[in-house]
Biopython code that builds the backbone (N, CA, C, O; Angstrom):
import numpy as np
from Bio.PDB.StructureBuilder import StructureBuilder

atoms = [
    (1, "MET", "N", (-156.948, 15.296, 14.881)),
    (1, "MET", "CA", (-155.892, 15.664, 13.952)),
    (1, "MET", "C", (-156.196, 17.046, 13.377)),
    (1, "MET", "O", (-157.327, 17.336, 12.989)),
    (2, "ARG", "N", (-155.187, 17.878, 13.330)),
    (2, "ARG", "CA", (-155.396, 19.238, 12.840)),
    (2, "ARG", "C", (-155.107, 19.341, 11.349)),
    (2, "ARG", "O", (-154.355, 18.546, 10.784)),
    (3, "ASP", "N", (-155.715, 20.324, 10.737)),
    (3, "ASP", "CA", (-155.483, 20.563, 9.316)),
    (3, "ASP", "C", (-154.148, 21.264, 9.120)),
    (3, "ASP", "O", (-153.714, 22.051, 9.962)),
    (4, "VAL", "N", (-153.513, 20.971, 8.017)),
    (4, "VAL", "CA", (-152.269, 21.644, 7.666)),
    (4, "VAL", "C", (-152.633, 22.948, 6.969)),
    (4, "VAL", "O", (-153.384, 22.952, 5.993)),
    (5, "LYS", "N", (-152.099, 24.044, 7.472)),
    (5, "LYS", "CA", (-152.398, 25.350, 6.881)),
    (5, "LYS", "C", (-151.235, 25.782, 6.014)),
    (5, "LYS", "O", (-150.073, 25.525, 6.331)),
    (6, "HIS", "N", (-151.561, 26.436, 4.927)),
    (6, "HIS", "CA", (-150.552, 26.859, 3.965)),
    (6, "HIS", "C", (-150.540, 28.372, 3.819)),
    (6, "HIS", "O", (-151.511, 29.056, 4.142)),
    (7, "ARG", "N", (-149.436, 28.867, 3.334)),
    (7, "ARG", "CA", (-149.305, 30.251, 2.907)),
    (7, "ARG", "C", (-148.841, 30.217, 1.459)),
    (7, "ARG", "O", (-148.147, 29.291, 1.039)),
    (8, "TYR", "N", (-149.225, 31.217, 0.712)),
    (8, "TYR", "CA", (-148.876, 31.308, -0.698)),
    (8, "TYR", "C", (-147.955, 32.502, -0.874)),
    (8, "TYR", "O", (-148.335, 33.639, -0.596)),
    (9, "VAL", "N", (-146.740, 32.236, -1.338)),
    (9, "VAL", "CA", (-145.717, 33.263, -1.460)),
    (9, "VAL", "C", (-145.583, 33.634, -2.932)),
    (9, "VAL", "O", (-145.269, 32.788, -3.769)),
    (10, "VAL", "N", (-145.822, 34.897, -3.237)),
    (10, "VAL", "CA", (-145.669, 35.401, -4.602)),
    (10, "VAL", "C", (-144.207, 35.789, -4.760)),
    (10, "VAL", "O", (-143.702, 36.647, -4.036)),
    (11, "VAL", "N", (-143.531, 35.155, -5.708)),
    (11, "VAL", "CA", (-142.105, 35.408, -5.921)),
    (11, "VAL", "C", (-141.854, 35.808, -7.365)),
    (11, "VAL", "O", (-142.593, 35.433, -8.276)),
    (12, "ARG", "N", (-140.802, 36.571, -7.545)),
    (12, "ARG", "CA", (-140.353, 36.934, -8.889)),
    (12, "ARG", "C", (-139.071, 36.159, -9.151)),
    (12, "ARG", "O", (-138.123, 36.216, -8.367)),
    (13, "VAL", "N", (-139.055, 35.437, -10.260)),
    (13, "VAL", "CA", (-137.890, 34.652, -10.643)),
    (13, "VAL", "C", (-137.126, 35.446, -11.691)),
    (13, "VAL", "O", (-137.686, 35.856, -12.708)),
    (14, "LYS", "N", (-135.841, 35.659, -11.429)),
    (14, "LYS", "CA", (-135.025, 36.485, -12.327)),
    (14, "LYS", "C", (-134.990, 35.907, -13.740)),
    (14, "LYS", "O", (-135.156, 36.638, -14.716)),
    (15, "ASP", "N", (-134.776, 34.607, -13.847)),
    (15, "ASP", "CA", (-134.745, 33.935, -15.143)),
    (15, "ASP", "C", (-136.143, 33.389, -15.429)),
    (15, "ASP", "O", (-136.502, 32.316, -14.944)),
    (16, "SER", "N", (-136.928, 34.118, -16.210)),
    (16, "SER", "CA", (-138.328, 33.736, -16.429)),
    (16, "SER", "C", (-138.489, 32.488, -17.288)),
    (16, "SER", "O", (-139.605, 31.991, -17.444)),
    (17, "SER", "N", (-137.397, 31.972, -17.847)),
    (17, "SER", "CA", (-137.501, 30.765, -18.663)),
    (17, "SER", "C", (-137.441, 29.487, -17.824)),
    (17, "SER", "O", (-137.586, 28.392, -18.367)),
    (18, "LYS", "N", (-137.232, 29.608, -16.513)),
    (18, "LYS", "CA", (-137.174, 28.422, -15.656)),
    (18, "LYS", "C", (-138.555, 27.793, -15.533)),
    (18, "LYS", "O", (-139.569, 28.480, -15.412)),
    (19, "SER", "N", (-138.560, 26.477, -15.567)),
    (19, "SER", "CA", (-139.815, 25.747, -15.420)),
    (19, "SER", "C", (-140.177, 25.653, -13.933)),
    (19, "SER", "O", (-139.318, 25.860, -13.076)),
    (20, "PRO", "N", (-141.431, 25.345, -13.626)),
    (20, "PRO", "CA", (-141.814, 25.180, -12.216)),
    (20, "PRO", "C", (-140.999, 24.098, -11.503)),
    (20, "PRO", "O", (-140.708, 24.222, -10.313)),
    (21, "GLU", "N", (-140.635, 23.049, -12.223)),
    (21, "GLU", "CA", (-139.836, 21.988, -11.617)),
    (21, "GLU", "C", (-138.441, 22.483, -11.251)),
    (21, "GLU", "O", (-137.900, 22.100, -10.214)),
    (22, "GLU", "N", (-137.855, 23.334, -12.096)),
    (22, "GLU", "CA", (-136.534, 23.898, -11.801)),
    (22, "GLU", "C", (-136.596, 24.836, -10.597)),
    (22, "GLU", "O", (-135.680, 24.853, -9.775)),
    (23, "ILE", "N", (-137.659, 25.605, -10.495)),
    (23, "ILE", "CA", (-137.822, 26.506, -9.353)),
    (23, "ILE", "C", (-137.965, 25.695, -8.068)),
    (23, "ILE", "O", (-137.330, 26.005, -7.060)),
    (24, "GLU", "N", (-138.797, 24.657, -8.105)),
    (24, "GLU", "CA", (-138.966, 23.788, -6.940)),
    (24, "GLU", "C", (-137.654, 23.132, -6.552)),
    (24, "GLU", "O", (-137.332, 23.035, -5.367)),
    (25, "GLY", "N", (-136.893, 22.681, -7.540)),
    (25, "GLY", "CA", (-135.609, 22.047, -7.264)),
    (25, "GLY", "C", (-134.627, 22.995, -6.608)),
    (25, "GLY", "O", (-133.916, 22.612, -5.679)),
    (26, "LEU", "N", (-134.583, 24.230, -7.085)),
    (26, "LEU", "CA", (-133.691, 25.233, -6.502)),
    (26, "LEU", "C", (-134.081, 25.534, -5.059)),
    (26, "LEU", "O", (-133.225, 25.562, -4.176)),
    (27, "VAL", "N", (-135.364, 25.757, -4.821)),
    (27, "VAL", "CA", (-135.834, 26.060, -3.469)),
    (27, "VAL", "C", (-135.578, 24.881, -2.538)),
    (27, "VAL", "O", (-135.135, 25.069, -1.404)),
    (28, "THR", "N", (-135.854, 23.672, -3.007)),
    (28, "THR", "CA", (-135.636, 22.479, -2.198)),
    (28, "THR", "C", (-134.171, 22.323, -1.822)),
    (28, "THR", "O", (-133.855, 22.014, -0.673)),
    (29, "SER", "N", (-133.276, 22.533, -2.777)),
    (29, "SER", "CA", (-131.847, 22.391, -2.477)),
    (29, "SER", "C", (-131.374, 23.456, -1.491)),
    (29, "SER", "O", (-130.530, 23.174, -0.641)),
    (30, "LEU", "N", (-131.904, 24.670, -1.590)),
    (30, "LEU", "CA", (-131.525, 25.725, -0.646)),
    (30, "LEU", "C", (-131.997, 25.397, 0.770)),
    (30, "LEU", "O", (-131.266, 25.618, 1.736)),
    (31, "ILE", "N", (-133.209, 24.875, 0.891)),
    (31, "ILE", "CA", (-133.728, 24.502, 2.214)),
    (31, "ILE", "C", (-132.910, 23.357, 2.794)),
    (31, "ILE", "O", (-132.585, 23.364, 3.981)),
    (32, "LEU", "N", (-132.574, 22.374, 1.963)),
    (32, "LEU", "CA", (-131.774, 21.244, 2.439)),
    (32, "LEU", "C", (-130.393, 21.684, 2.905)),
    (32, "LEU", "O", (-129.881, 21.153, 3.890)),
    (33, "GLN", "N", (-129.782, 22.641, 2.218)),
    (33, "GLN", "CA", (-128.455, 23.123, 2.610)),
    (33, "GLN", "C", (-128.472, 23.771, 3.984)),
    (33, "GLN", "O", (-127.554, 23.572, 4.779)),
    (34, "LEU", "N", (-129.500, 24.538, 4.264)),
    (34, "LEU", "CA", (-129.530, 25.311, 5.503)),
    (34, "LEU", "C", (-130.187, 24.564, 6.663)),
    (34, "LEU", "O", (-129.701, 24.642, 7.791)),
    (35, "PHE", "N", (-131.274, 23.846, 6.412)),
    (35, "PHE", "CA", (-132.050, 23.244, 7.491)),
    (35, "PHE", "C", (-132.154, 21.725, 7.425)),
    (35, "PHE", "O", (-132.654, 21.106, 8.365)),
    (36, "GLY", "N", (-131.701, 21.117, 6.351)),
    (36, "GLY", "CA", (-131.741, 19.667, 6.245)),
    (36, "GLY", "C", (-133.131, 19.134, 5.946)),
    (36, "GLY", "O", (-134.034, 19.871, 5.550)),
    (37, "VAL", "N", (-133.274, 17.831, 6.148)),
    (37, "VAL", "CA", (-134.527, 17.149, 5.825)),
    (37, "VAL", "C", (-135.650, 17.604, 6.759)),
    (37, "VAL", "O", (-136.803, 17.709, 6.340)),
    (38, "ASP", "N", (-135.314, 17.875, 8.020)),
    (38, "ASP", "CA", (-136.328, 18.349, 8.965)),
    (38, "ASP", "C", (-136.923, 19.676, 8.498)),
    (38, "ASP", "O", (-138.139, 19.860, 8.544)),
    (39, "GLY", "N", (-136.081, 20.591, 8.054)),
    (39, "GLY", "CA", (-136.570, 21.869, 7.550)),
    (39, "GLY", "C", (-137.417, 21.707, 6.306)),
    (39, "GLY", "O", (-138.436, 22.378, 6.145)),
    (40, "LEU", "N", (-136.990, 20.809, 5.421)),
    (40, "LEU", "CA", (-137.755, 20.566, 4.198)),
    (40, "LEU", "C", (-139.133, 19.998, 4.519)),
    (40, "LEU", "O", (-140.117, 20.350, 3.869)),
    (41, "SER", "N", (-139.208, 19.118, 5.520)),
    (41, "SER", "CA", (-140.507, 18.545, 5.884)),
    (41, "SER", "C", (-141.424, 19.586, 6.520)),
    (41, "SER", "O", (-142.644, 19.425, 6.496)),
    (42, "ARG", "N", (-140.865, 20.639, 7.083)),
    (42, "ARG", "CA", (-141.687, 21.706, 7.658)),
    (42, "ARG", "C", (-142.199, 22.669, 6.588)),
    (42, "ARG", "O", (-143.233, 23.309, 6.778)),
    (43, "VAL", "N", (-141.485, 22.777, 5.464)),
    (43, "VAL", "CA", (-141.851, 23.742, 4.428)),
    (43, "VAL", "C", (-142.694, 23.099, 3.325)),
    (43, "VAL", "O", (-143.777, 23.593, 3.009)),
    (44, "LEU", "N", (-142.214, 22.018, 2.748)),
    (44, "LEU", "CA", (-142.859, 21.332, 1.623)),
    (44, "LEU", "C", (-143.255, 22.300, 0.503)),
    (44, "LEU", "O", (-144.442, 22.467, 0.226)),
    (45, "PRO", "N", (-142.271, 22.942, -0.145)),
    (45, "PRO", "CA", (-142.590, 23.933, -1.184)),
    (45, "PRO", "C", (-143.146, 23.291, -2.447)),
    (45, "PRO", "O", (-142.738, 22.195, -2.830)),
    (46, "LYS", "N", (-144.076, 23.980, -3.085)),
    (46, "LYS", "CA", (-144.681, 23.502, -4.331)),
    (46, "LYS", "C", (-145.091, 24.712, -5.156)),
    (46, "LYS", "O", (-145.804, 25.586, -4.665)),
    (47, "VAL", "N", (-144.645, 24.769, -6.408)),
    (47, "VAL", "CA", (-145.059, 25.848, -7.303)),
    (47, "VAL", "C", (-146.467, 25.521, -7.786)),
    (47, "VAL", "O", (-146.687, 24.496, -8.433)),
    (48, "VAL", "N", (-147.414, 26.392, -7.470)),
    (48, "VAL", "CA", (-148.810, 26.125, -7.816)),
    (48, "VAL", "C", (-149.339, 27.042, -8.905)),
    (48, "VAL", "O", (-150.416, 26.800, -9.448)),
    (49, "TYR", "N", (-148.596, 28.091, -9.231)),
    (49, "TYR", "CA", (-149.046, 29.024, -10.270)),
    (49, "TYR", "C", (-147.822, 29.718, -10.850)),
    (49, "TYR", "O", (-146.866, 30.012, -10.132)),
    (50, "ARG", "N", (-147.858, 29.975, -12.139)),
    (50, "ARG", "CA", (-146.756, 30.670, -12.805)),
    (50, "ARG", "C", (-147.315, 31.410, -14.007)),
    (50, "ARG", "O", (-148.079, 30.844, -14.788)),
    (51, "ASN", "N", (-146.935, 32.684, -14.159)),
    (51, "ASN", "CA", (-147.361, 33.401, -15.357)),
    (51, "ASN", "C", (-146.165, 33.611, -16.278)),
    (51, "ASN", "O", (-145.050, 33.209, -15.947)),
    (52, "ASP", "N", (-146.387, 34.231, -17.414)),
    (52, "ASP", "CA", (-145.338, 34.341, -18.433)),
    (52, "ASP", "C", (-144.331, 35.453, -18.159)),
    (52, "ASP", "O", (-143.361, 35.594, -18.903)),
    (53, "ARG", "N", (-144.541, 36.247, -17.104)),
    (53, "ARG", "CA", (-143.617, 37.344, -16.796)),
    (53, "ARG", "C", (-142.593, 36.988, -15.725)),
    (53, "ARG", "O", (-141.870, 37.860, -15.244)),
    (54, "GLY", "N", (-142.528, 35.727, -15.353)),
    (54, "GLY", "CA", (-141.546, 35.299, -14.366)),
    (54, "GLY", "C", (-142.019, 35.412, -12.931)),
    (54, "GLY", "O", (-141.206, 35.356, -12.008)),
    (55, "ILE", "N", (-143.308, 35.570, -12.728)),
    (55, "ILE", "CA", (-143.856, 35.643, -11.376)),
    (55, "ILE", "C", (-144.544, 34.318, -11.076)),
    (55, "ILE", "O", (-145.376, 33.843, -11.849)),
    (56, "SER", "N", (-144.181, 33.733, -9.942)),
    (56, "SER", "CA", (-144.722, 32.436, -9.555)),
    (56, "SER", "C", (-145.328, 32.517, -8.171)),
    (56, "SER", "O", (-145.038, 33.434, -7.403)),
    (57, "VAL", "N", (-146.174, 31.546, -7.860)),
    (57, "VAL", "CA", (-146.737, 31.410, -6.523)),
    (57, "VAL", "C", (-146.275, 30.066, -5.987)),
    (57, "VAL", "O", (-146.493, 29.026, -6.608)),
    (58, "ILE", "N", (-145.636, 30.102, -4.825)),
    (58, "ILE", "CA", (-145.132, 28.887, -4.189)),
    (58, "ILE", "C", (-145.934, 28.653, -2.917)),
    (58, "ILE", "O", (-146.034, 29.531, -2.060)),
    (59, "ARG", "N", (-146.505, 27.455, -2.807)),
    (59, "ARG", "CA", (-147.244, 27.084, -1.602)),
    (59, "ARG", "C", (-146.263, 26.503, -0.588)),
    (59, "ARG", "O", (-145.480, 25.610, -0.911)),
    (60, "VAL", "N", (-146.312, 27.015, 0.636)),
    (60, "VAL", "CA", (-145.481, 26.490, 1.719)),
    (60, "VAL", "C", (-146.374, 26.262, 2.932)),
    (60, "VAL", "O", (-147.436, 26.872, 3.058)),
    (61, "ARG", "N", (-145.936, 25.383, 3.815)),
    (61, "ARG", "CA", (-146.674, 25.191, 5.056)),
    (61, "ARG", "C", (-146.462, 26.401, 5.952)),
    (61, "ARG", "O", (-145.381, 26.988, 5.972)),
    (62, "ARG", "N", (-147.485, 26.763, 6.680)),
    (62, "ARG", "CA", (-147.426, 27.967, 7.504)),
    (62, "ARG", "C", (-146.297, 27.905, 8.530)),
    (62, "ARG", "O", (-145.630, 28.910, 8.775)),
    (63, "GLU", "N", (-146.078, 26.745, 9.126)),
    (63, "GLU", "CA", (-145.028, 26.634, 10.137)),
    (63, "GLU", "C", (-143.630, 26.766, 9.536)),
    (63, "GLU", "O", (-142.674, 27.024, 10.266)),
    (64, "GLY", "N", (-143.493, 26.596, 8.228)),
    (64, "GLY", "CA", (-142.186, 26.677, 7.594)),
    (64, "GLY", "C", (-141.947, 27.935, 6.792)),
    (64, "GLY", "O", (-140.982, 28.006, 6.030)),
    (65, "LEU", "N", (-142.806, 28.934, 6.945)),
    (65, "LEU", "CA", (-142.665, 30.157, 6.154)),
    (65, "LEU", "C", (-141.350, 30.876, 6.443)),
    (65, "LEU", "O", (-140.677, 31.324, 5.515)),
    (66, "LYS", "N", (-140.980, 30.990, 7.705)),
    (66, "LYS", "CA", (-139.723, 31.663, 8.049)),
    (66, "LYS", "C", (-138.517, 30.873, 7.550)),
    (66, "LYS", "O", (-137.523, 31.460, 7.121)),
    (67, "ILE", "N", (-138.600, 29.562, 7.606)),
    (67, "ILE", "CA", (-137.522, 28.713, 7.082)),
    (67, "ILE", "C", (-137.377, 28.940, 5.586)),
    (67, "ILE", "O", (-136.260, 29.057, 5.079)),
    (68, "PHE", "N", (-138.496, 29.004, 4.877)),
    (68, "PHE", "CA", (-138.485, 29.237, 3.435)),
    (68, "PHE", "C", (-137.814, 30.560, 3.098)),
    (68, "PHE", "O", (-136.935, 30.616, 2.238)),
    (69, "ARG", "N", (-138.227, 31.620, 3.777)),
    (69, "ARG", "CA", (-137.664, 32.943, 3.491)),
    (69, "ARG", "C", (-136.184, 33.007, 3.838)),
    (69, "ARG", "O", (-135.403, 33.627, 3.117)),
    (70, "ALA", "N", (-135.796, 32.373, 4.932)),
    (70, "ALA", "CA", (-134.384, 32.375, 5.327)),
    (70, "ALA", "C", (-133.530, 31.606, 4.333)),
    (70, "ALA", "O", (-132.396, 31.998, 4.058)),
    (71, "SER", "N", (-134.054, 30.526, 3.796)),
    (71, "SER", "CA", (-133.264, 29.714, 2.869)),
    (71, "SER", "C", (-133.038, 30.421, 1.539)),
    (71, "SER", "O", (-132.057, 30.131, 0.854)),
    (72, "LEU", "N", (-133.916, 31.336, 1.159)),
    (72, "LEU", "CA", (-133.734, 32.064, -0.098)),
    (72, "LEU", "C", (-132.533, 33.000, -0.050)),
    (72, "LEU", "O", (-132.029, 33.413, -1.094)),
    (73, "THR", "N", (-132.071, 33.339, 1.147)),
    (73, "THR", "CA", (-130.898, 34.214, 1.253)),
    (73, "THR", "C", (-129.616, 33.498, 0.861)),
    (73, "THR", "O", (-128.604, 34.153, 0.612)),
    (74, "LEU", "N", (-129.632, 32.174, 0.800)),
    (74, "LEU", "CA", (-128.441, 31.412, 0.405)),
    (74, "LEU", "C", (-128.157, 31.486, -1.087)),
    (74, "LEU", "O", (-127.044, 31.199, -1.527)),
    (75, "ASP", "N", (-129.148, 31.864, -1.854)),
    (75, "ASP", "CA", (-129.001, 31.897, -3.307)),
    (75, "ASP", "C", (-128.093, 33.057, -3.698)),
    (75, "ASP", "O", (-128.501, 34.217, -3.644)),
    (76, "ARG", "N", (-126.867, 32.743, -4.088)),
    (76, "ARG", "CA", (-125.879, 33.779, -4.402)),
    (76, "ARG", "C", (-126.251, 34.583, -5.648)),
    (76, "ARG", "O", (-125.893, 35.755, -5.756)),
    (77, "SER", "N", (-126.950, 33.976, -6.568)),
    (77, "SER", "CA", (-127.333, 34.702, -7.776)),
    (77, "SER", "C", (-128.568, 35.577, -7.546)),
    (77, "SER", "O", (-128.961, 36.347, -8.423)),
    (78, "SER", "N", (-129.174, 35.457, -6.370)),
    (78, "SER", "CA", (-130.387, 36.216, -6.027)),
    (78, "SER", "C", (-131.426, 36.112, -7.132)),
    (78, "SER", "O", (-131.932, 37.121, -7.623)),
    (79, "SER", "N", (-131.733, 34.894, -7.513)),
    (79, "SER", "CA", (-132.648, 34.700, -8.629)),
    (79, "SER", "C", (-134.112, 34.649, -8.214)),
    (79, "SER", "O", (-134.990, 34.673, -9.076)),
    (80, "ILE", "N", (-134.401, 34.578, -6.911)),
    (80, "ILE", "CA", (-135.783, 34.522, -6.445)),
    (80, "ILE", "C", (-136.000, 35.629, -5.415)),
    (80, "ILE", "O", (-135.286, 35.710, -4.415)),
    (81, "TYR", "N", (-136.999, 36.483, -5.674)),
    (81, "TYR", "CA", (-137.341, 37.580, -4.774)),
    (81, "TYR", "C", (-138.753, 37.377, -4.248)),
    (81, "TYR", "O", (-139.672, 37.129, -5.029)),
    (82, "VAL", "N", (-138.938, 37.478, -2.941)),
    (82, "VAL", "CA", (-140.275, 37.393, -2.353)),
    (82, "VAL", "C", (-140.954, 38.743, -2.516)),
    (82, "VAL", "O", (-140.411, 39.774, -2.119)),
    (83, "MET", "N", (-142.142, 38.729, -3.100)),
    (83, "MET", "CA", (-142.885, 39.964, -3.326)),
    (83, "MET", "C", (-144.004, 40.144, -2.305)),
    (83, "MET", "O", (-144.224, 41.250, -1.811)),
    (84, "LYS", "N", (-144.710, 39.062, -1.988)),
    (84, "LYS", "CA", (-145.873, 39.163, -1.109)),
    (84, "LYS", "C", (-146.223, 37.774, -0.598)),
    (84, "LYS", "O", (-145.951, 36.776, -1.265)),
    (85, "THR", "N", (-146.824, 37.709, 0.581)),
    (85, "THR", "CA", (-147.307, 36.458, 1.154)),
    (85, "THR", "C", (-148.792, 36.609, 1.455)),
    (85, "THR", "O", (-149.221, 37.601, 2.045)),
    (86, "THR", "N", (-149.574, 35.608, 1.040)),
    (86, "THR", "CA", (-151.018, 35.651, 1.279)),
    (86, "THR", "C", (-151.483, 34.327, 1.864)),
    (86, "THR", "O", (-150.722, 33.363, 1.949)),
    (87, "GLY", "N", (-152.748, 34.302, 2.263)),
    (87, "GLY", "CA", (-153.312, 33.098, 2.843)),
    (87, "GLY", "C", (-154.117, 32.256, 1.876)),
    (87, "GLY", "O", (-154.471, 31.122, 2.196)),
    (88, "THR", "N", (-154.419, 32.794, 0.684)),
    (88, "THR", "CA", (-155.220, 32.039, -0.276)),
    (88, "THR", "C", (-154.566, 32.060, -1.653)),
    (88, "THR", "O", (-153.899, 33.024, -2.027)),
    (89, "LEU", "N", (-154.768, 30.993, -2.386)),
    (89, "LEU", "CA", (-154.242, 30.900, -3.740)),
    (89, "LEU", "C", (-154.936, 31.901, -4.656)),
    (89, "LEU", "O", (-154.306, 32.467, -5.549)),
    (90, "ARG", "N", (-156.208, 32.117, -4.441)),
    (90, "ARG", "CA", (-156.956, 33.058, -5.274)),
    (90, "ARG", "C", (-156.351, 34.465, -5.196)),
    (90, "ARG", "O", (-156.137, 35.110, -6.222)),
    (91, "LYS", "N", (-156.083, 34.927, -4.000)),
    (91, "LYS", "CA", (-155.501, 36.258, -3.821)),
    (91, "LYS", "C", (-154.078, 36.301, -4.380)),
    (91, "LYS", "O", (-153.689, 37.289, -5.003)),
    (92, "ALA", "N", (-153.304, 35.245, -4.165)),
    (92, "ALA", "CA", (-151.926, 35.216, -4.655)),
    (92, "ALA", "C", (-151.875, 35.255, -6.176)),
    (92, "ALA", "O", (-151.035, 35.951, -6.746)),
    (93, "SER", "N", (-152.758, 34.521, -6.839)),
    (93, "SER", "CA", (-152.750, 34.527, -8.303)),
    (93, "SER", "C", (-153.206, 35.874, -8.852)),
    (93, "SER", "O", (-152.723, 36.314, -9.895)),
    (94, "ARG", "N", (-154.129, 36.528, -8.161)),
    (94, "ARG", "CA", (-154.544, 37.870, -8.591)),
    (94, "ARG", "C", (-153.407, 38.877, -8.435)),
    (94, "ARG", "O", (-153.220, 39.740, -9.292)),
    (95, "ILE", "N", (-152.657, 38.770, -7.357)),
    (95, "ILE", "CA", (-151.504, 39.653, -7.155)),
    (95, "ILE", "C", (-150.464, 39.401, -8.235)),
    (95, "ILE", "O", (-149.899, 40.345, -8.788)),
    (96, "ALA", "N", (-150.209, 38.137, -8.537)),
    (96, "ALA", "CA", (-149.214, 37.792, -9.556)),
    (96, "ALA", "C", (-149.614, 38.333, -10.924)),
    (96, "ALA", "O", (-148.761, 38.802, -11.678)),
    (97, "ASP", "N", (-150.893, 38.273, -11.247)),
    (97, "ASP", "CA", (-151.352, 38.759, -12.548)),
    (97, "ASP", "C", (-151.383, 40.280, -12.636)),
    (97, "ASP", "O", (-151.214, 40.842, -13.718)),
    (98, "SER", "N", (-151.597, 40.949, -11.507)),
    (98, "SER", "CA", (-151.721, 42.401, -11.542)),
    (98, "SER", "C", (-150.403, 43.127, -11.303)),
    (98, "SER", "O", (-150.342, 44.349, -11.440)),
    (99, "TRP", "N", (-149.358, 42.407, -10.953)),
    (99, "TRP", "CA", (-148.081, 43.052, -10.639)),
    (99, "TRP", "C", (-147.460, 43.655, -11.887)),
    (99, "TRP", "O", (-147.377, 43.005, -12.929)),
    (100, "ARG", "N", (-147.023, 44.903, -11.772)),
    (100, "ARG", "CA", (-146.387, 45.578, -12.897)),
    (100, "ARG", "C", (-144.910, 45.227, -12.954)),
    (100, "ARG", "O", (-144.357, 44.711, -11.982)),
    (101, "ASP", "N", (-144.275, 45.497, -14.064)),
    (101, "ASP", "CA", (-142.873, 45.144, -14.273)),
    (101, "ASP", "C", (-141.917, 46.207, -13.743)),
    (101, "ASP", "O", (-140.891, 46.470, -14.368)),
    (102, "GLU", "N", (-142.229, 46.820, -12.610)),
    (102, "GLU", "CA", (-141.373, 47.854, -12.039)),
    (102, "GLU", "C", (-140.193, 47.267, -11.295)),
    (102, "GLU", "O", (-139.129, 47.883, -11.225)),
    (103, "VAL", "N", (-140.373, 46.079, -10.738)),
    (103, "VAL", "CA", (-139.343, 45.475, -9.892)),
    (103, "VAL", "C", (-138.208, 44.953, -10.725)),
    (103, "VAL", "O", (-137.245, 44.408, -10.184)),
]
sb = StructureBuilder()
sb.init_structure("model")
sb.init_model(0)
sb.init_chain("A")
sb.init_seg("    ")
for serial, (resi, resn, name, xyz) in enumerate(atoms, 1):
    if name == "N":
        sb.init_residue(resn, " ", resi, " ")
    sb.init_atom(name, np.array(xyz, "f"), 0.0, 1.0, " ", f" {name:<3s}", serial, name[0])
structure = sb.get_structure()
């Protein structure tokens, strides 16, 4: 049996008052709209880190990274922007903390 590999996507959420559960719910609904349950099972998004400036880290399965990014285009309000993708949570959280408010 092989290990499941993850990628950590650093995203900026337009509405910084959203809770991690609301972000997960939005991402999950977008994936379900475009790819259905099969797509959701390939991605399995989970918010694993969030700072006070509206930058979050979402863990996704490596095989579902393209599905995740494609599903974010369905969001008409464009409330979630992908900033960077990394292979470790440590690096992703450091990027999230060091990102300036230029974007």
